[in-house]
C-alpha positions as CSV (number, residue, x, y, z in Angstrom):
1,M,-151.3,140.9,-40.5
2,D,-153.8,143.0,-42.4
3,H,-155.5,145.8,-40.6
4,H,-158.3,148.1,-41.6
5,H,-156.8,151.4,-42.7
6,I,-158.1,154.1,-40.4
7,T,-159.0,157.3,-42.2
8,H,-160.7,159.0,-39.2
9,N,-158.4,161.2,-37.3
10,L,-158.5,159.7,-33.8
11,T,-156.3,162.4,-32.3
12,L,-159.3,164.7,-32.1
13,D,-161.2,162.1,-30.1
14,L,-158.2,161.3,-27.9
15,V,-157.6,165.0,-27.1
16,R,-161.0,165.2,-25.6
17,A,-160.0,162.5,-23.2
18,T,-156.7,164.2,-22.2
19,E,-158.4,167.6,-21.9
20,N,-161.1,166.2,-19.5
21,T,-158.5,164.2,-17.6
22,A,-156.4,167.3,-17.2
23,L,-159.5,169.2,-15.9
24,A,-160.2,166.5,-13.4
25,A,-156.6,166.2,-12.3
26,G,-156.1,170.0,-12.2
27,R,-158.4,170.3,-9.2
28,W,-155.7,168.4,-7.2
29,M,-152.9,170.7,-8.0
30,G,-150.9,171.5,-4.9
31,L,-153.1,169.5,-2.5
32,G,-150.4,166.8,-1.8
33,N,-152.8,163.8,-2.2
34,R,-151.0,161.7,-4.8
35,E,-153.2,158.6,-4.5
36,E,-156.5,160.5,-4.9
37,A,-155.2,162.7,-7.7
38,D,-154.0,159.6,-9.6
39,R,-157.3,157.8,-8.9
40,V,-159.5,160.7,-10.2
41,A,-157.4,161.2,-13.3
42,T,-157.4,157.5,-14.1
43,L,-161.1,157.2,-13.8
44,A,-161.7,160.3,-15.9
45,M,-159.4,159.0,-18.6
46,R,-161.2,155.6,-18.8
47,E,-164.6,157.3,-18.9
48,W,-163.7,159.5,-21.9
49,L,-161.7,156.8,-23.8
50,N,-164.8,154.5,-23.5
51,V,-166.9,156.8,-25.6
52,I,-164.5,156.7,-28.6
53,H,-165.5,154.5,-31.6
54,M,-162.8,151.9,-31.2
55,D,-162.1,148.4,-29.8
56,G,-159.2,149.4,-27.6
57,T,-156.9,147.3,-25.4
58,V,-154.3,148.8,-23.0
59,A,-151.1,147.5,-24.3
60,V,-148.6,148.0,-21.4
61,S,-149.1,149.6,-18.1
62,E,-147.4,150.7,-14.9
63,R,-148.5,147.6,-13.0
64,P,-145.2,145.7,-13.1
65,R,-143.5,148.8,-11.5
66,L,-146.2,149.9,-9.1
67,G,-147.3,146.4,-8.1
68,R,-151.0,147.3,-7.9
69,E,-154.2,147.1,-10.0
70,T,-155.7,150.0,-11.8
71,V,-158.6,150.4,-14.2
72,L,-155.9,151.0,-16.9
73,N,-153.9,147.8,-16.4
74,A,-152.5,146.0,-19.5
75,G,-155.3,144.1,-21.1
76,S,-158.1,146.4,-20.0
77,K,-160.7,147.1,-22.7
78,L,-161.4,150.7,-23.8
79,G,-163.7,152.3,-26.3
80,S,-167.2,151.7,-27.5
81,G,-166.4,148.2,-28.7
82,D,-168.9,148.3,-31.6
83,S,-168.7,145.5,-34.1
84,D,-167.3,147.8,-36.8
85,S,-164.9,149.7,-34.6
86,P,-161.1,149.4,-35.3
87,A,-159.0,147.2,-33.0
88,M,-156.4,149.5,-31.3
89,D,-153.6,149.2,-28.9
90,I,-153.8,152.0,-26.3
91,L,-150.9,153.5,-24.4
92,V,-152.0,155.8,-21.6
93,D,-150.6,157.9,-18.8
94,A,-153.5,159.7,-17.1
95,V,-151.0,162.1,-15.4
96,D,-147.3,161.9,-16.3
97,G,-145.9,163.6,-13.3
98,V,-148.4,163.0,-10.5
99,G,-145.8,164.1,-8.0
100,L,-145.4,167.4,-9.8
101,L,-149.1,167.9,-9.9
102,V,-149.8,167.4,-6.2
103,E,-146.8,169.5,-5.2
104,G,-147.8,172.4,-7.5
105,Q,-144.8,172.0,-9.6
106,P,-144.6,172.6,-13.4
107,G,-144.5,169.9,-16.1
108,A,-147.4,167.5,-15.4
109,I,-149.3,166.4,-18.5
110,S,-152.0,163.9,-19.5
111,A,-151.1,161.7,-22.5
112,V,-152.6,158.9,-24.6
113,C,-151.8,157.2,-27.8
114,A,-153.6,154.7,-30.1
115,I,-152.2,152.5,-32.9
116,P,-153.7,149.6,-34.8
117,Q,-153.2,146.3,-33.0
118,G,-150.2,144.2,-34.0
119,H,-147.6,146.9,-34.5
120,L,-146.2,147.3,-30.9
121,W,-143.4,145.8,-28.9
122,K,-145.1,145.1,-25.6
123,P,-143.3,142.9,-23.0
124,Q,-145.9,142.6,-20.2
125,R,-143.5,142.1,-17.3
126,A,-141.1,144.9,-18.0
127,S,-140.8,147.7,-15.4
128,Y,-138.2,150.1,-16.6
129,M,-136.5,151.2,-19.8
130,E,-133.2,152.8,-20.4
131,K,-133.4,155.4,-23.3
132,I,-132.0,158.2,-25.3
133,V,-134.3,160.6,-27.2
134,V,-133.3,163.2,-29.8
135,N,-135.1,165.2,-32.5
136,R,-135.1,164.6,-36.2
137,A,-132.0,166.7,-36.9
138,V,-130.0,164.2,-34.9
139,G,-131.9,161.1,-35.6
140,D,-129.7,159.6,-38.4
141,A,-126.6,160.0,-36.2
142,L,-128.1,158.2,-33.2
143,V,-126.6,154.7,-33.3
144,P,-127.2,151.8,-30.8
145,E,-123.7,152.2,-29.5
146,C,-124.8,155.5,-27.9
147,L,-126.7,153.7,-25.2
148,D,-123.6,152.0,-23.9
149,A,-121.1,154.7,-24.7
150,P,-119.9,157.3,-22.1
151,A,-122.2,160.3,-21.9
152,A,-119.5,162.6,-23.1
153,W,-119.1,160.6,-26.3
154,T,-122.8,160.7,-27.1
155,L,-123.0,164.4,-26.2
156,A,-120.1,165.2,-28.5
157,L,-121.8,163.3,-31.3
158,I,-125.0,165.3,-30.8
159,A,-123.2,168.6,-30.6
160,R,-121.4,168.0,-33.9
161,V,-124.6,167.2,-35.7
162,V,-126.6,170.2,-34.4
163,G,-123.6,172.6,-34.7
164,K,-123.4,173.5,-31.1
165,S,-120.7,173.4,-28.4
166,V,-121.2,170.6,-25.9
167,R,-121.6,173.3,-23.2
168,D,-124.7,174.6,-25.0
169,L,-126.5,171.2,-24.9
170,V,-129.4,170.8,-22.5
171,V,-130.0,167.2,-21.3
172,F,-133.3,166.2,-19.7
173,V,-132.7,163.7,-16.8
174,L,-135.0,162.4,-14.1
175,D,-134.0,163.2,-10.5
176,R,-133.4,159.6,-9.3
177,P,-130.6,158.1,-7.2
178,R,-129.8,155.8,-10.2
179,H,-128.9,158.9,-12.2
180,H,-126.4,160.5,-9.9
181,S,-123.4,159.2,-11.8
182,L,-125.1,160.1,-15.2
183,I,-125.8,163.7,-14.1
184,H,-122.2,163.9,-12.9
185,D,-120.9,162.7,-16.3
186,I,-123.2,165.1,-18.2
187,R,-121.8,168.0,-16.2
188,Q,-118.2,166.8,-16.4
189,A,-118.7,166.7,-20.2
190,G,-119.6,170.4,-20.0
191,A,-123.3,170.0,-20.9
192,R,-126.2,171.3,-18.8
193,A,-128.4,168.8,-17.0
194,L,-132.1,169.7,-16.8
195,V,-132.9,167.6,-13.7
196,H,-136.7,167.0,-13.3
197,H,-138.4,165.4,-10.3
198,D,-140.9,163.6,-12.7
199,G,-142.3,163.8,-16.2
200,D,-140.7,161.1,-18.3
201,V,-143.1,161.4,-21.3
202,A,-143.0,165.2,-21.3
203,G,-139.2,165.0,-21.3
204,A,-139.2,162.8,-24.3
205,L,-141.5,165.1,-26.2
206,L,-139.3,168.0,-25.4
207,A,-136.2,166.2,-26.6
208,A,-138.0,165.1,-29.8
209,S,-139.3,168.6,-30.7
210,P,-137.0,170.7,-32.9
211,Q,-138.4,173.9,-31.4
212,S,-137.5,172.9,-27.9
213,K,-134.6,174.1,-25.8
214,V,-134.0,170.4,-24.7
215,D,-131.5,168.6,-27.0
216,V,-131.6,165.1,-25.6
217,L,-133.2,162.9,-23.0
218,M,-131.1,160.3,-21.2
219,G,-131.6,157.8,-18.4
220,V,-133.9,155.1,-17.1
221,G,-137.6,155.6,-16.7
222,G,-140.8,153.6,-16.6
223,F,-141.3,151.0,-19.3
224,S,-144.9,151.9,-20.2
225,E,-143.9,155.6,-20.4
226,G,-141.0,154.6,-22.6
227,V,-143.3,152.8,-25.1
228,L,-145.7,155.7,-25.1
229,A,-142.9,158.1,-25.7
230,A,-141.5,156.0,-28.5
231,C,-144.8,156.3,-30.4
232,A,-144.8,160.1,-30.0
233,V,-141.1,160.3,-31.0
234,R,-141.7,158.3,-34.2
235,A,-144.8,160.4,-35.0
236,M,-142.7,163.6,-34.6
237,G,-139.9,162.3,-36.8
238,G,-137.4,162.1,-33.9
239,A,-135.3,159.1,-32.8
240,M,-135.0,157.0,-29.8
241,L,-133.0,154.1,-28.4
242,G,-134.5,151.9,-25.7
243,R,-133.6,148.8,-23.7
244,M,-135.4,147.0,-20.9
245,T,-133.9,147.4,-17.5
246,P,-135.1,144.5,-15.3
247,V,-135.2,145.3,-11.6
248,D,-134.1,141.9,-10.5
249,V,-133.2,138.4,-11.6
250,E,-136.8,137.2,-11.3
251,E,-138.1,139.9,-13.7
252,E,-135.2,139.2,-16.1
253,K,-136.0,135.5,-16.1
254,A,-139.7,136.2,-16.6
255,L,-139.0,138.3,-19.7
256,Q,-136.6,135.8,-21.1
257,D,-139.2,133.0,-20.6
258,Q,-141.5,135.1,-22.7
259,G,-138.9,135.2,-25.5
260,F,-137.6,138.7,-25.0
261,D,-133.9,139.6,-25.1
262,V,-133.4,142.1,-22.2
263,H,-130.0,143.1,-23.7
264,Q,-131.4,144.1,-27.1
265,I,-131.4,147.8,-28.0
266,H,-134.5,148.9,-29.9
267,T,-135.2,152.0,-32.0
268,Q,-138.5,153.9,-32.1
269,R,-139.3,152.1,-35.4
270,E,-138.8,148.7,-33.7
271,I,-140.9,149.6,-30.7
272,V,-143.8,150.7,-32.9
273,N,-143.6,149.6,-36.5
274,T,-146.3,151.7,-38.1
275,D,-146.9,155.3,-38.9
276,Q,-150.6,155.0,-38.0
277,I,-150.0,156.7,-34.7
278,Y,-152.5,158.9,-33.0
279,F,-151.2,160.8,-30.0
280,A,-152.6,163.5,-27.7
281,A,-151.3,165.3,-24.6
282,T,-152.8,168.1,-22.5
283,G,-150.9,170.2,-19.9
284,V,-152.1,169.8,-16.3
285,T,-149.6,172.2,-14.7
286,D,-147.6,174.8,-16.6
287,G,-144.4,173.5,-18.2
288,M,-141.9,173.8,-20.9
289,L,-144.0,171.7,-23.2
290,L,-147.6,172.9,-22.5
291,D,-149.4,175.4,-20.4
292,G,-151.4,173.8,-17.6
293,V,-155.1,174.1,-16.8
294,T,-156.4,177.5,-15.8
295,F,-159.7,177.7,-13.9
296,R,-161.7,180.9,-14.2
297,G,-165.0,180.5,-12.3
298,N,-167.3,178.7,-14.6
299,W,-164.7,178.5,-17.3
300,A,-161.4,176.6,-17.7
301,E,-158.7,176.7,-20.4
302,T,-156.5,173.8,-21.6
303,H,-153.5,173.6,-23.9
304,S,-152.9,170.4,-25.9
305,L,-150.6,168.9,-28.5
306,V,-151.9,166.3,-31.0
307,I,-149.8,164.4,-33.5
308,R,-150.8,162.2,-36.4
309,G,-148.0,159.9,-37.5
310,E,-149.1,159.3,-41.0
311,T,-149.1,162.9,-42.0
312,G,-146.5,164.2,-39.5
313,I,-148.9,167.0,-38.6
314,R,-148.8,168.5,-35.1
315,R,-151.5,170.7,-33.8
316,M,-151.4,172.9,-30.7
317,I,-155.0,173.3,-29.4
318,H,-156.1,176.0,-27.0
319,T,-159.6,175.1,-25.7
320,E,-162.1,177.0,-23.4
321,H,-164.4,174.8,-21.4
322,A,-167.7,175.7,-19.7
323,I,-167.7,173.9,-16.4
324,D,-169.7,173.7,-13.2
325,G,-168.4,176.0,-10.5
């Protein structure tokens, strides 16, 4: 399928959306109201994405997992929709780590990615994805067998490649009951488990960044977050393995009926098969990846990361915003 080659750097448009979403969401930091914080952030993200010159469609969403409608469900239209605007698949997480935000905890970010339509693996009924993420130094050594191998085997492989002892590896894992045995295995292998309450996309970005203290992300997280992470990982030159994890027989059958093999392991290059990737993320609360929003009377500060896959360029953007009090 032929697509118009996009020369405009969409990341600088997308980061305005994540910045303003972070500003809206930041007002809910520590207030404990998860539903309202999520609602405000989602509406802000939609509002700012709708002014971008593109014909965008949300590719996958959290709906299969959350079981409820939002304005950013899969199939929702975004962008100006002008006749000459490029057709884009949009992956969006208004706040990755809403629980962290409303509890005043570090690590919440706002993230969005755009790629030309026709280049994305996007099962609509998938809820969860099992995954491993590493940076570019380890990428060539990450083989599909790693996803089924004991954690100790995979960690030993990573340690050999990066020239560390296993005991010096840091592994990002979500704090979920399904990960209790994984966390035990990581610790038994001698590595250090960095257990986070939330923040699946941020964890993948940390694992994919060569400058990060995180060496690898392991475990099961949301499917839509996994696809969004795969785009960022590819744009950063990192590597990822992912596989759908159906929640029950009904979901598995629905995916098989759509022609998807739930047992197949995909790399980041199979999840998104183009380098025309435009990714932006802004910190909402302070974290290992990005500083969060700081409000100073009629001013606010944000810190963002933007990545363009074609060039491999990553920019860190510190912005001051004039705001109403």
